[in-house]
Backbone as a ProteinNet text record, in pm:
[ID]
protein_1_A
[PRIMARY]
MQDVPLDPQAQRQLLAASGLSELGLYQEAVEELESLPIEIRETTVVLASWLELYQHWHKWAEALAVAQRLTELEPDESNWVIALAYAMRRARGLTLARQVLQNAVEKFANCAAIHFNLACYASQLGELEEARTRLTQAIELDREFATLAKTEPDLAPIRSDDR
[TERTIARY]
-448.6	-458.6	-555.9	-657.9	-786.6	-737.5	-778.8	-728.6	-796.6	-736.8	-768.2	-782.3	-878.9	-874.7	-743.8	-693.3	-582.8	-588.2	-501.5	-542.4	-507.7	-522.1	-476.5	-303	-233.8	-104.4	-73.2	-81.1	-74.4	-112.7	-244.4	-286.3	-195	-150.3	-40.3	77.5	144.7	228.7	211.6	140.3	76.8	101.4	44.9	2.7	152.3	221.5	356.9	463.7	455.4	503.2	501.9	367	312.8	351	355.7	404.5	557	632.3	784.4	822	752.8	771.7	742.9	639.9	603.2	712.7	755.3	883.8	1025.6	1020.2	1159.5	1251.5	1172.8	1258.2	1248	1277.5	1236.1	1294	1400	1453.7	1356.6	1320.7	1228.2	1129.6	1048.1	956.7	960.6	1055.6	1102.6	1088.7	1131.2	1141.8	1036.1	936.1	781.3	728.7	732.9	695.3	715.3	853	913.7	894.2	865	790.4	678.8	566	452.1	453.9	323.4	333.9	337.8	394.2	420.2	295	144.2	45.7	-30.8	-4.4	-51.8	17.3	149	219.9	195.9	127.4	43.4	-58.5	-117.3	-255.9	-250.7	-353.8	-347.6	-332.5	-343.7	-327.8	-204.7	-110.6	33.6	105.7	72.3	119.3	93.1	-11.7	-30.4	93.2	96.2	179.9	326.6	354.2	518.8	526	394.3	404.9	403.5	311.9	348.2	480.4	553	690.4	748	772	831.3	850.2	695	706	763.1	730.2	793	950	999.3	1151	1226.9	1106.3	1173.7	1271.5	1198.3	1255.6	1151	1178.8	1065.4	1068.9	1199.3	1182.1	1098.6	1103	1047.5	901	864.6	716.7	672.5	733.2	683.9	641.4	760.2	740.3	593.5	569.2	470.4	330.3	338.9	221.1	169.5	257	233.5	168.2	231	139.9	2.1	-16.9	-141.5	-245.2	-204.3	-285.6	-351.3	-219.5	-297	-369.6	-354.7	-455.9	-561.5	-572.5	-719.9	-730.3	-748	-765.9	-856.1	-957.3	-1054	-1061.3	-931.7	-902.9	-778.2	-863	-809.7	-658	-654.3	-558.1	-441.6	-472.2	-307.8	-260.3	-340	-300.4	-213.8	-294.2	-231.2	-109.7	-76.7	39.5	130.8	106.1	178.8	247.5	162	202.6	309.3	265.3	349.4	486.7	507.1	622.7	709.4	626.4	672.8	761.9	699.3	738.7	911.1	876.6	1009.7	1142.3	1059.7	1154.6	1193.6	1131.6	1152.2	1120.8	1039.8	1043.1	870	865.8	740	641.6	749	659.5	618.8	668.4	600.2	499.1	507.6	420.8	315.9	292.1	183.8	142	196.8	167.2	60.7	82.6	26.1	-115.4	-124.5	-255	-322.4	-270.3	-346.5	-388.1	-316.2	-388.5	-491.8	-488	-594	-733	-697.8	-784	-943.3	-937.9	-1100.8	-1154.5	-1068.7	-1151.8	-1177.5	-1099.5	-1130.7	-1179.8	-1265.2	-1317.3	-1363.6	-1423.8	-1459.2	-1364.9	-1242.8	-1154.9	-1093.4	-1118.3	-1068.9	-904.9	-874.3	-724	-643.5	-669.5	-628.4	-616.4	-721.2	-735.2	-621.8	-662.3	-564.7	-410.8	-374.1	-211.4	-205.3	-270.6	-254.9	-224.4	-301.2	-282.8	-146.2	-88.5	37	128.7	111.2	212.1	191.5	114.9	116.9	166.5	150.5	232.5	354	395.9	510.9	573.5	518.6	578.7	567.1	502	486.5	332.3	269.8	126.1	41.6	28.6	-45.9	-198.7	-219.3	-375.7	-438.9	-359.5	-383.7	-407	-309.1	-301.7	-448.2	-456.7	-601.8	-714.2	-710.8	-864.8	-843.7	-740.3	-741.1	-790.5	-701.7	-770.6	-898.2	-973.2	-1079.3	-1183.7	-1133.4	-1220.8	-1213.4	-1074.3	-1077.9	-1171.4	-1156.5	-1262.6	-1378.3	-1429.2	-1589.2	-1618.4	-1509.4	-1519.7	-1559.2	-1468	-1412	-1373.8	-1440.5	-1404	-1298.5	-1269.9	-1170.4	-1014.9	-991	-880.8	-878.8	-970.8	-978.1	-872.2	-890.5	-807.3	-649.4	-660	-523.1	-448.2	-522.8	-432.5	-373	-413	-363.6	-224.8	-207.5	-41.9	6.5	-25.6	64.1	161.6	262.4	422.5	398.9	350	367.1	260.1	165	96.1	120.4	239.1	318.3	288.4	340	355	200.2	106.4	-27.3	-81	-21.7	-47.7	6.2	108.8	189	176.2	101.2	87.9	-56	-116.2	-257.5	-242.5	-137.7	-128.8	-120.6
-1257.7	-1435.1	-1411.5	-1511.7	-1517.7	-1597.3	-1574	-1655.7	-1765.1	-1869	-2002	-2057.6	-2158	-2199.1	-2278.2	-2210.9	-2282	-2441	-2514.2	-2645.4	-2592.1	-2710	-2709.4	-2648.9	-2748.6	-2724.9	-2583	-2526	-2400.2	-2304.7	-2323.5	-2218.6	-2247	-2359.2	-2349.1	-2297.1	-2310.5	-2217.8	-2087.6	-2038.8	-1888.1	-1830.9	-1912.3	-1889.1	-1902.7	-1955.1	-2013.6	-1885	-1850.5	-1728.1	-1587.4	-1576.1	-1472.8	-1471.6	-1595	-1573.9	-1589.3	-1640.2	-1612	-1475.7	-1420.5	-1271.3	-1174.8	-1192.1	-1152	-1156.9	-1261.5	-1304.8	-1237.8	-1193.6	-1148.4	-1248.9	-1352.1	-1474.8	-1474.5	-1366.1	-1315.1	-1410.3	-1471.1	-1573	-1700.5	-1746.1	-1868.8	-1807.6	-1697.9	-1661.6	-1681	-1619.5	-1642.5	-1794.2	-1863.3	-2015.6	-2064.1	-2054.5	-2069.6	-2040.1	-1922.3	-1856.9	-1914.6	-1919.7	-2000.5	-2122.1	-2172.9	-2335.7	-2349.9	-2258.3	-2254	-2282	-2402.6	-2423.1	-2304	-2337.4	-2203.6	-2160.7	-2251	-2200.4	-2102.4	-2121.6	-1998.4	-1882.8	-1875	-1767.2	-1631.8	-1602.5	-1467.3	-1483	-1522.6	-1500.2	-1394.4	-1329.8	-1199.5	-1235.9	-1349.5	-1374.2	-1415.5	-1465.4	-1500.1	-1357.9	-1296.7	-1169.3	-1081.3	-1068.4	-1000	-1043.6	-1181.6	-1245.8	-1182.9	-1206.2	-1125.6	-975.5	-904.6	-773.2	-730.9	-814.5	-818.6	-834.8	-920.2	-996.4	-824	-819.5	-708.8	-584.4	-565	-407.7	-479.2	-583.7	-604.3	-591	-655.5	-641.1	-509.6	-419.5	-277.7	-294.8	-405	-380.7	-327.7	-192.6	-95.7	-135.2	-124.6	-178.2	-256.3	-394.4	-520.5	-482.4	-422.6	-401.4	-281.9	-225.1	-127.2	-227.2	-277.8	-391.8	-475.4	-564.1	-636.5	-543.4	-432.4	-345.3	-311.9	-246.9	-223.6	-309.7	-465.8	-574.6	-597.9	-568.5	-571.9	-508.8	-365.2	-289.5	-311.6	-350.2	-429.1	-524.7	-631.2	-733.8	-681.7	-585.9	-564.9	-416.1	-334	-199.2	-108.7	-170.2	-146.5	-176.3	-213.6	-222.7	-116.5	-24.2	91.6	54.7	-33.3	-82.2	-102.8	-160.8	-165.2	-44.8	13.2	203.4	247.6	222.2	274.9	206.2	66	5	58	82.5	108.6	268.7	334.6	480.6	484.3	386.7	360.7	334.5	204.3	159.4	263.2	341.8	447.4	544.3	590.4	690.1	646.8	509.1	488.8	432.4	393.2	366.2	499.4	557.5	680.1	807.3	831.3	965	991.9	1096.5	1165.8	1217.6	1267.9	1365.1	1231.8	1161	1026.2	969.9	929.5	843.8	956.4	1090.4	1187.4	1173.8	1153.8	1132	1023.9	917.9	793.6	797.8	888.7	894.6	991.3	1107.5	1215	1162.1	1061.5	979	916.9	877.5	794	816.5	965.8	1025.4	1001.9	1075.2	1073.8	941.9	840.7	681.9	670.4	675.5	603.8	747.4	864.3	949.9	977.9	833.1	797.9	716.3	702.9	621.4	745.7	699.5	784.5	793.6	649.2	644.2	720.6	710.6	784.9	931.9	992	1149.1	1167.9	1076.6	1083.3	1089.6	996.1	992.8	1109.2	1171.5	1283.2	1420.1	1431.5	1496.9	1484	1371	1344.2	1372.1	1373.2	1395.1	1556.4	1610.2	1769.5	1839.4	1759.8	1821.9	1818	1694.6	1669.5	1776.9	1804.3	1901.7	2049.9	2081	2200.1	2289.9	2203.2	2266.4	2228.5	2315.9	2285.2	2343.3	2422.4	2421.1	2299.4	2273	2143.6	2016.5	2008.3	1889.7	1922.2	2039.2	2058.9	2024	2007.3	2007.5	1856.7	1811.2	1663.4	1584.3	1629.8	1576.1	1610.5	1679.8	1706.1	1627.5	1596.3	1518.1	1362.6	1301.3	1171.2	1169.7	1249	1241.4	1248	1302.9	1315.7	1181.8	1117.3	995.9	871.6	904.4	786.2	869.9	869	951.9	859.8	754.7	691.2	800.2	853.6	947.9	1058.6	1092.1	1210.9	1167.2	1021.8	983.5	958.1	909.2	877.1	1015.6	1099.1	1238.2	1324.6	1269.8	1332.3	1282.1	1160.8	1099	1058.6	1101.1	1065.1	1169.5	1081.3	1211.8	1281.5	1219.7	1348.3	1436.3	1439.8	1572	1648.2	1638.8	1716.6	1869.4	1886	2038.1	2119	2026.7	2111.1	2101.6	2028.6	2017.5	2154.9	2162.3	2259.1	2401.7	2424.1	2543	2565.1	2491	2510.9	2571.2	2580.8	2596.6	2765.5
-1482.6	-1485.2	-1350.9	-1410.2	-1289.2	-1180	-1064.6	-956.7	-958.9	-913.1	-941.3	-787.5	-720.4	-620.9	-568.5	-454.8	-386.1	-337.7	-332.8	-293.7	-135.9	-27.7	101	121.5	47.7	57.4	22.8	-97.6	-132.3	-42.2	37.3	154.6	255.8	319.8	422.2	379.5	246	221.4	242.1	155.9	213.7	350.2	435.1	547.2	623.8	579	646.6	636	465.1	428	480.4	525	578.4	760.8	814.1	954.7	963.6	844.6	850.5	827.7	723.4	709.7	831.6	905.7	1013.9	1146.6	1116.8	1182.1	1161.2	1048	1009.8	936.8	931.7	843	708.8	639	504.1	393.5	435.4	331.1	324.9	418.8	418.6	401.8	388.4	353.2	180.2	131.6	-25.9	-48.6	11.6	-17.6	-22.4	71.3	75.7	-60.7	-94.7	-205.4	-332.7	-355.8	-471.5	-499.5	-392.6	-378.3	-450.4	-451.2	-488.4	-628.2	-675.8	-835.4	-911.4	-979.7	-1136	-1172	-1183.3	-1256.6	-1173.9	-999.8	-915.1	-900	-928.6	-906.1	-922.4	-1029.7	-1103	-1052.2	-937.8	-872.2	-787.1	-765.4	-690.8	-545.2	-487.1	-342.3	-315.1	-422.8	-400.8	-424.7	-546.6	-553.1	-418.8	-376.7	-220.4	-122.9	-134.8	-19.8	-69.9	-168.8	-217.5	-183.1	-197.8	-161.9	-4.1	99.9	207.4	278.5	204.2	218.6	205.9	81.6	44.5	130.8	197.9	269.7	385.3	464.5	592.8	581.4	473.7	449.5	389.8	384.8	308.6	188.7	112.1	-7	-126.2	-118.2	-188.3	-332.3	-375.9	-520.5	-595.2	-511.7	-532.1	-496.2	-373.5	-358.5	-475.2	-523	-613.4	-719.4	-784.3	-907.1	-898.4	-763.6	-737.2	-714	-651.2	-640.9	-802.5	-888.9	-1002.7	-1089.1	-1067.3	-1128.8	-1080.9	-941.5	-898.3	-928.3	-961.1	-991.1	-1142.2	-1232.7	-1342.3	-1368.1	-1270	-1218.5	-1199	-1108.7	-1036.7	-1023.6	-1171.9	-1169.8	-1074.3	-1036.6	-968.5	-804.3	-767.8	-619.7	-559.4	-489.4	-437.6	-353.8	-291.7	-217.8	-249.9	-394.2	-469.4	-511	-561.4	-561.7	-463.6	-327.7	-227.3	-188.6	-196.5	-173.6	-288.9	-410.3	-523.9	-490.3	-424.5	-410.6	-273.4	-196	-26.3	-92.7	-177.1	-225.1	-302.3	-386	-501.5	-397.9	-274.8	-169.7	-127.9	-99.8	-30.5	-147.7	-251.1	-356.8	-447.4	-500	-565.4	-531.7	-379.4	-371	-350	-263.8	-228.9	-378.8	-448.2	-561.3	-650.3	-671.2	-748.1	-666.2	-569.6	-477.1	-499.2	-457.8	-457.2	-619.8	-713.9	-841.8	-890	-803	-829.5	-759.4	-679	-605.6	-665.3	-714.6	-787.1	-912.6	-956.9	-1095.4	-1058.1	-915.8	-895.4	-859.8	-802.5	-665.6	-736.2	-864.3	-932.3	-974.7	-1010.7	-999.2	-889	-755.8	-612.5	-555.9	-600.7	-515.5	-346.1	-350.3	-206	-119.6	-162.9	-86.5	4.7	134.6	237.1	252.2	232.8	238.8	147.2	31.3	-76.8	-31.7	-0.4	30.5	181.1	270.4	362.3	333.5	265.1	218	144.8	57.7	-45.3	63.5	186.7	285.6	333.7	351.2	416.3	323.2	221.6	99	77.1	76.4	74.6	203	322.6	443.4	454.7	406.2	381.2	267.5	196.2	90.2	112.7	251.2	269	217.2	145.8	94.6	196.6	289.4	402.2	395.2	308.9	271.2	190	115.7	25.4	133.2	206.6	325.2	404.6	457.1	532.5	436.9	326.6	227.9	207.2	193.6	157.1	312.6	415.7	531.6	575.7	540.2	572	487.7	366.6	279.4	310	368.3	446.9	545.5	646.9	748	736.2	647.3	592.1	531.9	490.2	407.2	516.3	602.6	725.1	851.3	949.8	1086.4	1158.7	1123.3	1180.1	1169.2	1055.9	1011.2	1098.6	1155.3	1249.6	1360.8	1419.4	1519.5	1471	1331.9	1304.9	1282.6	1236	1212.9	1300.5	1442.4	1549.6	1584.5	1532.3	1556	1440.3	1340.1	1202.7	1170.5	1185.3	1156.2	1051.6	936.2	814.2	810.9	928.7	952.9	1028.4	1081.5	1186.4	1169.8	1034.1	991.9	989.1	960.6	989.8	1124.9	1214	1327.8	1387.7	1389.3	1436.6	1395	1274	1185	1264.2	1296.9	1360.8	1506.5	1574.6	1673.3	1722.3
[MASK]
+++++++++++++++++++++++++++++++++++++++++++++++++++++++++++++++++++++++++++++++++++++++++++++++++++++++++++++++++++++++++++++++++++++++++++++++++++++++++++++++++++

């Protein structure tokens, strides 16, 4: 569904839902989102609000379903693929999450976050050479990942192996 302009009331409800979610008031956030007009419930902005809520709430199966829908609506948006992998890791495991990103890495070859996440997954799976290669690719695309790599818990195996 194409995104439609949201009226001011719907915008306020989305903002309220986001704030409630950040405060841990998940059921109240659900009530805000469920009260939105039916004709906008499948728009990207509303689905993104549901995804944010489910991520904060750690409802990974629900986040997975919403992220999957977002990848269908906007297949050229790498952030939805990353969100899908993130939810997949927590709902169904690291191997399936890695597969999501491996399937997307060619399409989003210049997405540093995908390479970084693949480095994390490889590191956690004990594939340290693959992890280093992916991390190098991520840093070449975006230097910010060099800083993040220093503290990312998933990369601890390659940091300790480098000592």
